[in-house]
PDB file of N, CA, C and O in Angstrom:
ATOM      1  N   MET A   1       4.448  -4.245 -12.376  1.00  0.00           N
ATOM      2  CA  MET A   1       4.262  -5.042 -11.180  1.00  0.00           C
ATOM      3  C   MET A   1       4.416  -6.531 -11.470  1.00  0.00           C
ATOM      4  O   MET A   1       4.451  -7.340 -10.543  1.00  0.00           O
ATOM      5  N   GLY A   2       4.507  -6.891 -12.718  1.00  0.00           N
ATOM      6  CA  GLY A   2       4.664  -8.296 -13.065  1.00  0.00           C
ATOM      7  C   GLY A   2       3.350  -9.056 -13.161  1.00  0.00           C
ATOM      8  O   GLY A   2       3.336 -10.285 -13.094  1.00  0.00           O
ATOM      9  N   ILE A   3       2.241  -8.330 -13.317  1.00  0.00           N
ATOM     10  CA  ILE A   3       0.925  -8.963 -13.425  1.00  0.00           C
ATOM     11  C   ILE A   3       0.393  -8.717 -14.821  1.00  0.00           C
ATOM     12  O   ILE A   3       0.439  -7.595 -15.324  1.00  0.00           O
ATOM     13  N   SER A   4      -0.112  -9.769 -15.445  1.00  0.00           N
ATOM     14  CA  SER A   4      -0.658  -9.599 -16.790  1.00  0.00           C
ATOM     15  C   SER A   4      -1.982  -8.843 -16.735  1.00  0.00           C
ATOM     16  O   SER A   4      -2.669  -8.844 -15.714  1.00  0.00           O
ATOM     17  N   LEU A   5      -2.325  -8.209 -17.833  1.00  0.00           N
ATOM     18  CA  LEU A   5      -3.575  -7.460 -17.918  1.00  0.00           C
ATOM     19  C   LEU A   5      -4.776  -8.385 -17.702  1.00  0.00           C
ATOM     20  O   LEU A   5      -5.750  -7.993 -17.059  1.00  0.00           O
ATOM     21  N   LYS A   6      -4.714  -9.598 -18.229  1.00  0.00           N
ATOM     22  CA  LYS A   6      -5.815 -10.560 -18.059  1.00  0.00           C
ATOM     23  C   LYS A   6      -5.988 -10.935 -16.594  1.00  0.00           C
ATOM     24  O   LYS A   6      -7.116 -11.006 -16.104  1.00  0.00           O
ATOM     25  N   THR A   7      -4.893 -11.176 -15.891  1.00  0.00           N
ATOM     26  CA  THR A   7      -4.965 -11.515 -14.467  1.00  0.00           C
ATOM     27  C   THR A   7      -5.576 -10.368 -13.676  1.00  0.00           C
ATOM     28  O   THR A   7      -6.411 -10.591 -12.800  1.00  0.00           O
ATOM     29  N   LEU A   8      -5.166  -9.147 -13.980  1.00  0.00           N
ATOM     30  CA  LEU A   8      -5.709  -7.966 -13.313  1.00  0.00           C
ATOM     31  C   LEU A   8      -7.192  -7.805 -13.629  1.00  0.00           C
ATOM     32  O   LEU A   8      -7.991  -7.520 -12.738  1.00  0.00           O
ATOM     33  N   ASP A   9      -7.557  -7.983 -14.882  1.00  0.00           N
ATOM     34  CA  ASP A   9      -8.956  -7.904 -15.295  1.00  0.00           C
ATOM     35  C   ASP A   9      -9.793  -8.967 -14.573  1.00  0.00           C
ATOM     36  O   ASP A   9     -10.875  -8.669 -14.067  1.00  0.00           O
ATOM     37  N   ASP A  10      -9.299 -10.183 -14.530  1.00  0.00           N
ATOM     38  CA  ASP A  10     -10.023 -11.267 -13.848  1.00  0.00           C
ATOM     39  C   ASP A  10     -10.203 -10.965 -12.368  1.00  0.00           C
ATOM     40  O   ASP A  10     -11.272 -11.212 -11.809  1.00  0.00           O
ATOM     41  N   ALA A  11      -9.171 -10.436 -11.733  1.00  0.00           N
ATOM     42  CA  ALA A  11      -9.226 -10.160 -10.299  1.00  0.00           C
ATOM     43  C   ALA A  11     -10.209  -9.039  -9.972  1.00  0.00           C
ATOM     44  O   ALA A  11     -10.877  -9.076  -8.939  1.00  0.00           O
ATOM     45  N   CYS A  12     -10.296  -8.053 -10.843  1.00  0.00           N
ATOM     46  CA  CYS A  12     -11.155  -6.889 -10.566  1.00  0.00           C
ATOM     47  C   CYS A  12     -12.574  -7.032 -11.094  1.00  0.00           C
ATOM     48  O   CYS A  12     -13.488  -6.388 -10.578  1.00  0.00           O
ATOM     49  N   CYS A  13     -12.775  -7.854 -12.100  1.00  0.00           N
ATOM     50  CA  CYS A  13     -14.084  -7.892 -12.771  1.00  0.00           C
ATOM     51  C   CYS A  13     -14.850  -9.196 -12.592  1.00  0.00           C
ATOM     52  O   CYS A  13     -15.998  -9.302 -13.023  1.00  0.00           O
ATOM     53  N   TYR A  14     -14.226 -10.192 -11.958  1.00  0.00           N
ATOM     54  CA  TYR A  14     -14.890 -11.481 -11.800  1.00  0.00           C
ATOM     55  C   TYR A  14     -14.749 -12.008 -10.375  1.00  0.00           C
ATOM     56  O   TYR A  14     -13.739 -11.793  -9.706  1.00  0.00           O
ATOM     57  N   LYS A  15     -15.786 -12.698  -9.940  1.00  0.00           N
ATOM     58  CA  LYS A  15     -15.741 -13.416  -8.670  1.00  0.00           C
ATOM     59  C   LYS A  15     -15.433 -14.865  -9.012  1.00  0.00           C
ATOM     60  O   LYS A  15     -16.143 -15.491  -9.800  1.00  0.00           O
ATOM     61  N   THR A  16     -14.377 -15.391  -8.420  1.00  0.00           N
ATOM     62  CA  THR A  16     -13.971 -16.764  -8.705  1.00  0.00           C
ATOM     63  C   THR A  16     -14.410 -17.666  -7.558  1.00  0.00           C
ATOM     64  O   THR A  16     -14.111 -17.408  -6.392  1.00  0.00           O
ATOM     65  N   ILE A  17     -15.127 -18.731  -7.914  1.00  0.00           N
ATOM     66  CA  ILE A  17     -15.642 -19.678  -6.924  1.00  0.00           C
ATOM     67  C   ILE A  17     -15.127 -21.066  -7.272  1.00  0.00           C
ATOM     68  O   ILE A  17     -15.228 -21.514  -8.414  1.00  0.00           O
ATOM     69  N   ARG A  18     -14.568 -21.743  -6.263  1.00  0.00           N
ATOM     70  CA  ARG A  18     -14.113 -23.122  -6.471  1.00  0.00           C
ATOM     71  C   ARG A  18     -15.127 -24.050  -5.802  1.00  0.00           C
ATOM     72  O   ARG A  18     -15.394 -23.945  -4.605  1.00  0.00           O
ATOM     73  N   VAL A  19     -15.681 -24.953  -6.598  1.00  0.00           N
ATOM     74  CA  VAL A  19     -16.631 -25.945  -6.095  1.00  0.00           C
ATOM     75  C   VAL A  19     -16.037 -27.309  -6.404  1.00  0.00           C
ATOM     76  O   VAL A  19     -15.956 -27.726  -7.560  1.00  0.00           O
ATOM     77  N   VAL A  20     -15.623 -27.993  -5.348  1.00  0.00           N
ATOM     78  CA  VAL A  20     -14.926 -29.277  -5.443  1.00  0.00           C
ATOM     79  C   VAL A  20     -13.734 -29.114  -6.389  1.00  0.00           C
ATOM     80  O   VAL A  20     -12.729 -28.512  -6.010  1.00  0.00           O
ATOM     81  N   GLN A  21     -13.829 -29.640  -7.608  1.00  0.00           N
ATOM     82  CA  GLN A  21     -12.709 -29.528  -8.542  1.00  0.00           C
ATOM     83  C   GLN A  21     -12.966 -28.504  -9.644  1.00  0.00           C
ATOM     84  O   GLN A  21     -12.084 -28.248 -10.463  1.00  0.00           O
ATOM     85  N   ASP A  22     -14.148 -27.924  -9.675  1.00  0.00           N
ATOM     86  CA  ASP A  22     -14.489 -26.952 -10.704  1.00  0.00           C
ATOM     87  C   ASP A  22     -14.232 -25.533 -10.215  1.00  0.00           C
ATOM     88  O   ASP A  22     -14.389 -25.231  -9.032  1.00  0.00           O
ATOM     89  N   ILE A  23     -13.840 -24.684 -11.128  1.00  0.00           N
ATOM     90  CA  ILE A  23     -13.664 -23.262 -10.844  1.00  0.00           C
ATOM     91  C   ILE A  23     -14.637 -22.498 -11.734  1.00  0.00           C
ATOM     92  O   ILE A  23     -14.631 -22.650 -12.956  1.00  0.00           O
ATOM     93  N   VAL A  24     -15.467 -21.679 -11.105  1.00  0.00           N
ATOM     94  CA  VAL A  24     -16.479 -20.909 -11.829  1.00  0.00           C
ATOM     95  C   VAL A  24     -16.173 -19.431 -11.652  1.00  0.00           C
ATOM     96  O   VAL A  24     -15.926 -18.964 -10.540  1.00  0.00           O
ATOM     97  N   GLN A  25     -16.193 -18.699 -12.763  1.00  0.00           N
ATOM     98  CA  GLN A  25     -15.999 -17.252 -12.701  1.00  0.00           C
ATOM     99  C   GLN A  25     -17.326 -16.575 -13.031  1.00  0.00           C
ATOM    100  O   GLN A  25     -17.939 -16.826 -14.068  1.00  0.00           O
ATOM    101  N   LYS A  26     -17.749 -15.701 -12.102  1.00  0.00           N
ATOM    102  CA  LYS A  26     -18.998 -14.962 -12.280  1.00  0.00           C
ATOM    103  C   LYS A  26     -18.646 -13.486 -12.432  1.00  0.00           C
ATOM    104  O   LYS A  26     -17.938 -12.938 -11.587  1.00  0.00           O
ATOM    105  N   PRO A  27     -19.122 -12.828 -13.494  1.00  0.00           N
ATOM    106  CA  PRO A  27     -18.805 -11.407 -13.668  1.00  0.00           C
ATOM    107  C   PRO A  27     -19.409 -10.565 -12.543  1.00  0.00           C
ATOM    108  O   PRO A  27     -20.525 -10.821 -12.091  1.00  0.00           O
ATOM    109  N   LEU A  28     -18.658  -9.561 -12.101  1.00  0.00           N
ATOM    110  CA  LEU A  28     -19.151  -8.628 -11.091  1.00  0.00           C
ATOM    111  C   LEU A  28     -19.937  -7.519 -11.787  1.00  0.00           C
ATOM    112  O   LEU A  28     -19.667  -7.178 -12.939  1.00  0.00           O
ATOM    113  N   ASN A  29     -20.919  -6.959 -11.065  1.00  0.00           N
ATOM    114  CA  ASN A  29     -21.600  -5.792 -11.629  1.00  0.00           C
ATOM    115  C   ASN A  29     -20.650  -4.594 -11.528  1.00  0.00           C
ATOM    116  O   ASN A  29     -19.602  -4.679 -10.889  1.00  0.00           O
ATOM    117  N   VAL A  30     -21.020  -3.494 -12.156  1.00  0.00           N
ATOM    118  CA  VAL A  30     -20.130  -2.335 -12.233  1.00  0.00           C
ATOM    119  C   VAL A  30     -19.748  -1.837 -10.844  1.00  0.00           C
ATOM    120  O   VAL A  30     -18.582  -1.531 -10.597  1.00  0.00           O
ATOM    121  N   GLU A  31     -20.721  -1.753  -9.932  1.00  0.00           N
ATOM    122  CA  GLU A  31     -20.444  -1.244  -8.582  1.00  0.00           C
ATOM    123  C   GLU A  31     -19.448  -2.132  -7.835  1.00  0.00           C
ATOM    124  O   GLU A  31     -18.529  -1.624  -7.193  1.00  0.00           O
ATOM    125  N   ARG A  32     -19.620  -3.432  -7.912  1.00  0.00           N
ATOM    126  CA  ARG A  32     -18.686  -4.346  -7.228  1.00  0.00           C
ATOM    127  C   ARG A  32     -17.305  -4.328  -7.882  1.00  0.00           C
ATOM    128  O   ARG A  32     -16.292  -4.444  -7.192  1.00  0.00           O
ATOM    129  N   ALA A  33     -17.259  -4.184  -9.198  1.00  0.00           N
ATOM    130  CA  ALA A  33     -15.967  -4.098  -9.885  1.00  0.00           C
ATOM    131  C   ALA A  33     -15.227  -2.824  -9.457  1.00  0.00           C
ATOM    132  O   ALA A  33     -14.012  -2.842  -9.264  1.00  0.00           O
ATOM    133  N   LYS A  34     -15.973  -1.716  -9.310  1.00  0.00           N
ATOM    134  CA  LYS A  34     -15.349  -0.470  -8.834  1.00  0.00           C
ATOM    135  C   LYS A  34     -14.789  -0.649  -7.423  1.00  0.00           C
ATOM    136  O   LYS A  34     -13.677  -0.208  -7.136  1.00  0.00           O
ATOM    137  N   LYS A  35     -15.560  -1.297  -6.542  1.00  0.00           N
ATOM    138  CA  LYS A  35     -15.102  -1.538  -5.162  1.00  0.00           C
ATOM    139  C   LYS A  35     -13.848  -2.407  -5.168  1.00  0.00           C
ATOM    140  O   LYS A  35     -12.919  -2.174  -4.394  1.00  0.00           O
ATOM    141  N   SER A  36     -13.826  -3.401  -6.039  1.00  0.00           N
ATOM    142  CA  SER A  36     -12.663  -4.284  -6.144  1.00  0.00           C
ATOM    143  C   SER A  36     -11.431  -3.500  -6.585  1.00  0.00           C
ATOM    144  O   SER A  36     -10.343  -3.680  -6.038  1.00  0.00           O
ATOM    145  N   LEU A  37     -11.608  -2.633  -7.572  1.00  0.00           N
ATOM    146  CA  LEU A  37     -10.504  -1.810  -8.054  1.00  0.00           C
ATOM    147  C   LEU A  37     -10.039  -0.829  -6.988  1.00  0.00           C
ATOM    148  O   LEU A  37      -8.838  -0.611  -6.824  1.00  0.00           O
ATOM    149  N   GLU A  38     -10.987  -0.232  -6.260  1.00  0.00           N
ATOM    150  CA  GLU A  38     -10.628   0.687  -5.174  1.00  0.00           C
ATOM    151  C   GLU A  38      -9.810  -0.026  -4.097  1.00  0.00           C
ATOM    152  O   GLU A  38      -8.853   0.539  -3.568  1.00  0.00           O
ATOM    153  N   ALA A  39     -10.184  -1.262  -3.774  1.00  0.00           N
ATOM    154  CA  ALA A  39      -9.435  -2.037  -2.778  1.00  0.00           C
ATOM    155  C   ALA A  39      -8.016  -2.320  -3.265  1.00  0.00           C
ATOM    156  O   ALA A  39      -7.065  -2.262  -2.484  1.00  0.00           O
ATOM    157  N   LEU A  40      -7.874  -2.624  -4.543  1.00  0.00           N
ATOM    158  CA  LEU A  40      -6.550  -2.872  -5.117  1.00  0.00           C
ATOM    159  C   LEU A  40      -5.692  -1.603  -5.054  1.00  0.00           C
ATOM    160  O   LEU A  40      -4.523  -1.653  -4.673  1.00  0.00           O
ATOM    161  N   ILE A  41      -6.284  -0.472  -5.430  1.00  0.00           N
ATOM    162  CA  ILE A  41      -5.558   0.801  -5.400  1.00  0.00           C
ATOM    163  C   ILE A  41      -5.123   1.135  -3.975  1.00  0.00           C
ATOM    164  O   ILE A  41      -3.994   1.570  -3.752  1.00  0.00           O
ATOM    165  N   LYS A  42      -6.015   0.933  -3.020  1.00  0.00           N
ATOM    166  CA  LYS A  42      -5.692   1.201  -1.616  1.00  0.00           C
ATOM    167  C   LYS A  42      -4.528   0.322  -1.153  1.00  0.00           C
ATOM    168  O   LYS A  42      -3.627   0.799  -0.462  1.00  0.00           O
ATOM    169  N   ALA A  43      -4.546  -0.945  -1.527  1.00  0.00           N
ATOM    170  CA  ALA A  43      -3.470  -1.866  -1.133  1.00  0.00           C
ATOM    171  C   ALA A  43      -2.135  -1.447  -1.757  1.00  0.00           C
ATOM    172  O   ALA A  43      -1.097  -1.499  -1.096  1.00  0.00           O
ATOM    173  N   ILE A  44      -2.163  -1.035  -3.024  1.00  0.00           N
ATOM    174  CA  ILE A  44      -0.931  -0.599  -3.690  1.00  0.00           C
ATOM    175  C   ILE A  44      -0.373   0.645  -3.006  1.00  0.00           C
ATOM    176  O   ILE A  44       0.819   0.702  -2.702  1.00  0.00           O
ATOM    177  N   PHE A  45      -1.225   1.641  -2.762  1.00  0.00           N
ATOM    178  CA  PHE A  45      -0.760   2.860  -2.113  1.00  0.00           C
ATOM    179  C   PHE A  45      -0.242   2.577  -0.700  1.00  0.00           C
ATOM    180  O   PHE A  45       0.746   3.172  -0.269  1.00  0.00           O
ATOM    181  N   SER A  46      -0.899   1.684   0.009  1.00  0.00           N
ATOM    182  CA  SER A  46      -0.454   1.329   1.355  1.00  0.00           C
ATOM    183  C   SER A  46       0.944   0.717   1.316  1.00  0.00           C
ATOM    184  O   SER A  46       1.807   1.067   2.121  1.00  0.00           O
ATOM    185  N   ASN A  47       1.158  -0.196   0.376  1.00  0.00           N
ATOM    186  CA  ASN A  47       2.470  -0.834   0.258  1.00  0.00           C
ATOM    187  C   ASN A  47       3.545   0.156  -0.171  1.00  0.00           C
ATOM    188  O   ASN A  47       4.664   0.114   0.341  1.00  0.00           O
ATOM    189  N   VAL A  48       3.220   1.047  -1.106  1.00  0.00           N
ATOM    190  CA  VAL A  48       4.178   2.071  -1.533  1.00  0.00           C
ATOM    191  C   VAL A  48       4.537   2.969  -0.350  1.00  0.00           C
ATOM    192  O   VAL A  48       5.706   3.299  -0.150  1.00  0.00           O
ATOM    193  N   PHE A  49       3.528   3.366   0.435  1.00  0.00           N
ATOM    194  CA  PHE A  49       3.767   4.207   1.603  1.00  0.00           C
ATOM    195  C   PHE A  49       4.687   3.501   2.600  1.00  0.00           C
ATOM    196  O   PHE A  49       5.602   4.127   3.136  1.00  0.00           O
ATOM    197  N   GLU A  50       4.465   2.221   2.857  1.00  0.00           N
ATOM    198  CA  GLU A  50       5.309   1.453   3.777  1.00  0.00           C
ATOM    199  C   GLU A  50       6.759   1.430   3.293  1.00  0.00           C
ATOM    200  O   GLU A  50       7.683   1.564   4.096  1.00  0.00           O
ATOM    201  N   VAL A  51       6.962   1.261   1.995  1.00  0.00           N
ATOM    202  CA  VAL A  51       8.319   1.251   1.442  1.00  0.00           C
ATOM    203  C   VAL A  51       8.966   2.626   1.625  1.00  0.00           C
ATOM    204  O   VAL A  51      10.129   2.719   2.018  1.00  0.00           O
ATOM    205  N   ILE A  52       8.218   3.686   1.341  1.00  0.00           N
ATOM    206  CA  ILE A  52       8.752   5.043   1.499  1.00  0.00           C
ATOM    207  C   ILE A  52       9.133   5.304   2.950  1.00  0.00           C
ATOM    208  O   ILE A  52      10.213   5.829   3.219  1.00  0.00           O
ATOM    209  N   VAL A  53       8.259   4.943   3.888  1.00  0.00           N
ATOM    210  CA  VAL A  53       8.544   5.144   5.316  1.00  0.00           C
ATOM    211  C   VAL A  53       9.790   4.362   5.720  1.00  0.00           C
ATOM    212  O   VAL A  53      10.638   4.888   6.440  1.00  0.00           O
ATOM    213  N   ALA A  54       9.913   3.127   5.272  1.00  0.00           N
ATOM    214  CA  ALA A  54      11.088   2.319   5.615  1.00  0.00           C
ATOM    215  C   ALA A  54      12.366   2.957   5.077  1.00  0.00           C
ATOM    216  O   ALA A  54      13.385   2.992   5.768  1.00  0.00           O
ATOM    217  N   LYS A  55      12.312   3.462   3.841  1.00  0.00           N
ATOM    218  CA  LYS A  55      13.507   4.086   3.249  1.00  0.00           C
ATOM    219  C   LYS A  55      13.854   5.397   3.952  1.00  0.00           C
ATOM    220  O   LYS A  55      15.028   5.679   4.190  1.00  0.00           O
ATOM    221  N   VAL A  56      12.840   6.198   4.287  1.00  0.00           N
ATOM    222  CA  VAL A  56      13.102   7.446   5.009  1.00  0.00           C
ATOM    223  C   VAL A  56      13.675   7.133   6.381  1.00  0.00           C
ATOM    224  O   VAL A  56      14.655   7.750   6.796  1.00  0.00           O
ATOM    225  N   ASN A  57      13.080   6.186   7.089  1.00  0.00           N
ATOM    226  CA  ASN A  57      13.585   5.809   8.410  1.00  0.00           C
ATOM    227  C   ASN A  57      15.034   5.333   8.339  1.00  0.00           C
ATOM    228  O   ASN A  57      15.853   5.682   9.189  1.00  0.00           O
ATOM    229  N   ALA A  58      15.341   4.536   7.322  1.00  0.00           N
ATOM    230  CA  ALA A  58      16.712   4.035   7.177  1.00  0.00           C
ATOM    231  C   ALA A  58      17.688   5.174   6.894  1.00  0.00           C
ATOM    232  O   ALA A  58      18.835   5.145   7.340  1.00  0.00           O
ATOM    233  N   SER A  59      17.227   6.170   6.153  1.00  0.00           N
ATOM    234  CA  SER A  59      18.142   7.255   5.796  1.00  0.00           C
ATOM    235  C   SER A  59      18.345   8.265   6.926  1.00  0.00           C
ATOM    236  O   SER A  59      19.349   8.977   6.924  1.00  0.00           O
ATOM    237  N   ILE A  60      17.425   8.349   7.888  1.00  0.00           N
ATOM    238  CA  ILE A  60      17.564   9.328   8.967  1.00  0.00           C
ATOM    239  C   ILE A  60      17.912   8.704  10.317  1.00  0.00           C
ATOM    240  O   ILE A  60      18.022   9.411  11.319  1.00  0.00           O
ATOM    241  N   THR A  61      18.082   7.397  10.344  1.00  0.00           N
ATOM    242  CA  THR A  61      18.404   6.720  11.598  1.00  0.00           C
ATOM    243  C   THR A  61      19.815   7.095  12.045  1.00  0.00           C
ATOM    244  O   THR A  61      20.768   7.043  11.268  1.00  0.00           O
ATOM    245  N   LEU A  62      19.920   7.472  13.307  1.00  0.00           N
ATOM    246  CA  LEU A  62      21.219   7.815  13.883  1.00  0.00           C
ATOM    247  C   LEU A  62      21.820   6.579  14.532  1.00  0.00           C
ATOM    248  O   LEU A  62      21.102   5.767  15.116  1.00  0.00           O
ATOM    249  N   ASP A  63      23.152   6.435  14.430  1.00  0.00           N
ATOM    250  CA  ASP A  63      23.778   5.330  15.154  1.00  0.00           C
ATOM    251  C   ASP A  63      23.915   5.723  16.630  1.00  0.00           C
ATOM    252  O   ASP A  63      23.609   6.858  16.995  1.00  0.00           O
ATOM    253  N   ASP A  64      24.362   4.813  17.465  1.00  0.00           N
ATOM    254  CA  ASP A  64      24.412   5.040  18.918  1.00  0.00           C
ATOM    255  C   ASP A  64      25.240   6.263  19.299  1.00  0.00           C
ATOM    256  O   ASP A  64      24.843   7.006  20.196  1.00  0.00           O
ATOM    257  N   SER A  65      26.383   6.498  18.645  1.00  0.00           N
ATOM    258  CA  SER A  65      27.226   7.639  19.007  1.00  0.00           C
ATOM    259  C   SER A  65      26.560   8.966  18.643  1.00  0.00           C
ATOM    260  O   SER A  65      26.706   9.948  19.370  1.00  0.00           O
ATOM    261  N   GLU A  66      25.848   9.003  17.550  1.00  0.00           N
ATOM    262  CA  GLU A  66      25.152  10.232  17.139  1.00  0.00           C
ATOM    263  C   GLU A  66      23.960  10.532  18.050  1.00  0.00           C
ATOM    264  O   GLU A  66      23.646  11.697  18.293  1.00  0.00           O
ATOM    265  N   GLN A  67      23.301   9.499  18.550  1.00  0.00           N
ATOM    266  CA  GLN A  67      22.116   9.688  19.387  1.00  0.00           C
ATOM    267  C   GLN A  67      22.454  10.346  20.713  1.00  0.00           C
ATOM    268  O   GLN A  67      21.632  11.071  21.273  1.00  0.00           O
ATOM    269  N   THR A  68      23.637  10.105  21.211  1.00  0.00           N
ATOM    270  CA  THR A  68      23.991  10.676  22.513  1.00  0.00           C
ATOM    271  C   THR A  68      24.605  12.062  22.396  1.00  0.00           C
ATOM    272  O   THR A  68      24.634  12.807  23.376  1.00  0.00           O
ATOM    273  N   THR A  69      25.098  12.421  21.208  1.00  0.00           N
ATOM    274  CA  THR A  69      25.796  13.704  21.085  1.00  0.00           C
ATOM    275  C   THR A  69      25.040  14.757  20.293  1.00  0.00           C
ATOM    276  O   THR A  69      25.464  15.912  20.275  1.00  0.00           O
ATOM    277  N   SER A  70      23.941  14.409  19.639  1.00  0.00           N
ATOM    278  CA  SER A  70      23.236  15.403  18.825  1.00  0.00           C
ATOM    279  C   SER A  70      21.737  15.379  19.119  1.00  0.00           C
ATOM    280  O   SER A  70      21.207  14.415  19.672  1.00  0.00           O
ATOM    281  N   LYS A  71      21.076  16.461  18.736  1.00  0.00           N
ATOM    282  CA  LYS A  71      19.626  16.535  18.903  1.00  0.00           C
ATOM    283  C   LYS A  71      18.965  15.734  17.791  1.00  0.00           C
ATOM    284  O   LYS A  71      19.468  15.644  16.672  1.00  0.00           O
ATOM    285  N   HIS A  72      17.813  15.154  18.141  1.00  0.00           N
ATOM    286  CA  HIS A  72      17.046  14.429  17.124  1.00  0.00           C
ATOM    287  C   HIS A  72      16.300  15.421  16.248  1.00  0.00           C
ATOM    288  O   HIS A  72      15.829  16.451  16.729  1.00  0.00           O
ATOM    289  N   GLY A  73      16.195  15.114  14.982  1.00  0.00           N
ATOM    290  CA  GLY A  73      15.432  15.943  14.061  1.00  0.00           C
ATOM    291  C   GLY A  73      13.977  15.530  14.050  1.00  0.00           C
ATOM    292  O   GLY A  73      13.566  14.639  14.794  1.00  0.00           O
ATOM    293  N   THR A  74      13.224  16.162  13.229  1.00  0.00           N
ATOM    294  CA  THR A  74      11.825  15.803  13.043  1.00  0.00           C
ATOM    295  C   THR A  74      11.584  15.566  11.569  1.00  0.00           C
ATOM    296  O   THR A  74      12.389  15.950  10.721  1.00  0.00           O
ATOM    297  N   ILE A  75      10.482  14.937  11.283  1.00  0.00           N
ATOM    298  CA  ILE A  75      10.070  14.747   9.897  1.00  0.00           C
ATOM    299  C   ILE A  75       8.633  15.215   9.794  1.00  0.00           C
ATOM    300  O   ILE A  75       7.811  14.916  10.660  1.00  0.00           O
ATOM    301  N   SER A  76       8.333  15.942   8.744  1.00  0.00           N
ATOM    302  CA  SER A  76       6.984  16.449   8.526  1.00  0.00           C
ATOM    303  C   SER A  76       6.445  15.872   7.233  1.00  0.00           C
ATOM    304  O   SER A  76       7.180  15.693   6.262  1.00  0.00           O
ATOM    305  N   VAL A  77       5.148  15.581   7.233  1.00  0.00           N
ATOM    306  CA  VAL A  77       4.519  14.932   6.091  1.00  0.00           C
ATOM    307  C   VAL A  77       3.267  15.703   5.701  1.00  0.00           C
ATOM    308  O   VAL A  77       2.462  16.073   6.555  1.00  0.00           O
ATOM    309  N   LEU A  78       3.113  15.938   4.416  1.00  0.00           N
ATOM    310  CA  LEU A  78       1.899  16.521   3.881  1.00  0.00           C
ATOM    311  C   LEU A  78       1.240  15.461   3.020  1.00  0.00           C
ATOM    312  O   LEU A  78       1.798  15.046   2.004  1.00  0.00           O
ATOM    313  N   ASP A  79       0.062  15.024   3.418  1.00  0.00           N
ATOM    314  CA  ASP A  79      -0.669  14.038   2.629  1.00  0.00           C
ATOM    315  C   ASP A  79      -2.095  14.537   2.417  1.00  0.00           C
ATOM    316  O   ASP A  79      -2.400  15.691   2.718  1.00  0.00           O
ATOM    317  N   ILE A  80      -2.954  13.689   1.909  1.00  0.00           N
ATOM    318  CA  ILE A  80      -4.321  14.117   1.610  1.00  0.00           C
ATOM    319  C   ILE A  80      -5.124  14.446   2.862  1.00  0.00           C
ATOM    320  O   ILE A  80      -6.177  15.077   2.771  1.00  0.00           O
ATOM    321  N   PHE A  81      -4.648  14.031   4.017  1.00  0.00           N
ATOM    322  CA  PHE A  81      -5.357  14.299   5.263  1.00  0.00           C
ATOM    323  C   PHE A  81      -4.853  15.547   5.968  1.00  0.00           C
ATOM    324  O   PHE A  81      -5.432  15.956   6.975  1.00  0.00           O
ATOM    325  N   GLY A  82      -3.791  16.161   5.466  1.00  0.00           N
ATOM    326  CA  GLY A  82      -3.268  17.374   6.074  1.00  0.00           C
ATOM    327  C   GLY A  82      -1.789  17.261   6.391  1.00  0.00           C
ATOM    328  O   GLY A  82      -1.106  16.338   5.947  1.00  0.00           O
ATOM    329  N   PHE A  83      -1.316  18.213   7.164  1.00  0.00           N
ATOM    330  CA  PHE A  83       0.104  18.310   7.487  1.00  0.00           C
ATOM    331  C   PHE A  83       0.335  17.799   8.904  1.00  0.00           C
ATOM    332  O   PHE A  83      -0.363  18.206   9.833  1.00  0.00           O
ATOM    333  N   GLU A  84       1.308  16.914   9.073  1.00  0.00           N
ATOM    334  CA  GLU A  84       1.642  16.399  10.396  1.00  0.00           C
ATOM    335  C   GLU A  84       3.152  16.442  10.581  1.00  0.00           C
ATOM    336  O   GLU A  84       3.914  16.296   9.626  1.00  0.00           O
ATOM    337  N   SER A  85       3.569  16.645  11.830  1.00  0.00           N
ATOM    338  CA  SER A  85       4.982  16.667  12.154  1.00  0.00           C
ATOM    339  C   SER A  85       5.224  15.621  13.235  1.00  0.00           C
ATOM    340  O   SER A  85       4.517  15.588  14.242  1.00  0.00           O
ATOM    341  N   PHE A  86       6.229  14.763  13.024  1.00  0.00           N
ATOM    342  CA  PHE A  86       6.497  13.655  13.933  1.00  0.00           C
ATOM    343  C   PHE A  86       7.877  13.799  14.556  1.00  0.00           C
ATOM    344  O   PHE A  86       8.844  14.097  13.856  1.00  0.00           O
ATOM    345  N   GLN A  87       7.979  13.592  15.848  1.00  0.00           N
ATOM    346  CA  GLN A  87       9.289  13.513  16.496  1.00  0.00           C
ATOM    347  C   GLN A  87       9.906  12.148  16.207  1.00  0.00           C
ATOM    348  O   GLN A  87      11.117  12.038  16.016  1.00  0.00           O
ATOM    349  N   VAL A  88       9.067  11.099  16.174  1.00  0.00           N
ATOM    350  CA  VAL A  88       9.503   9.746  15.866  1.00  0.00           C
ATOM    351  C   VAL A  88       8.581   9.208  14.808  1.00  0.00           C
ATOM    352  O   VAL A  88       7.361   9.262  14.964  1.00  0.00           O
ATOM    353  N   SER A  89       9.139   8.688  13.730  1.00  0.00           N
ATOM    354  CA  SER A  89       8.276   8.172  12.654  1.00  0.00           C
ATOM    355  C   SER A  89       7.968   6.716  12.874  1.00  0.00           C
ATOM    356  O   SER A  89       7.256   6.108  12.075  1.00  0.00           O
TER     357      SER A  89
END
């Protein structure tokens, strides 16, 4: 991802506070560090999902001539919440 291990460690394990011109880093307790890591994981998965949806949409998009002469397909998704089928993604 282009992020150094130290930057990732600082982001997940420390609270950074800027006071005027000083920057203070306070270590997070284990529970807060876990929550911070969970938020990072959620953001990464969300972004990956958005990229996948955009690529799938681009690959199944019909041009104007195809839309008037053929039936639209469907796309089905199996994720951790179950199976869903969409007419339009």
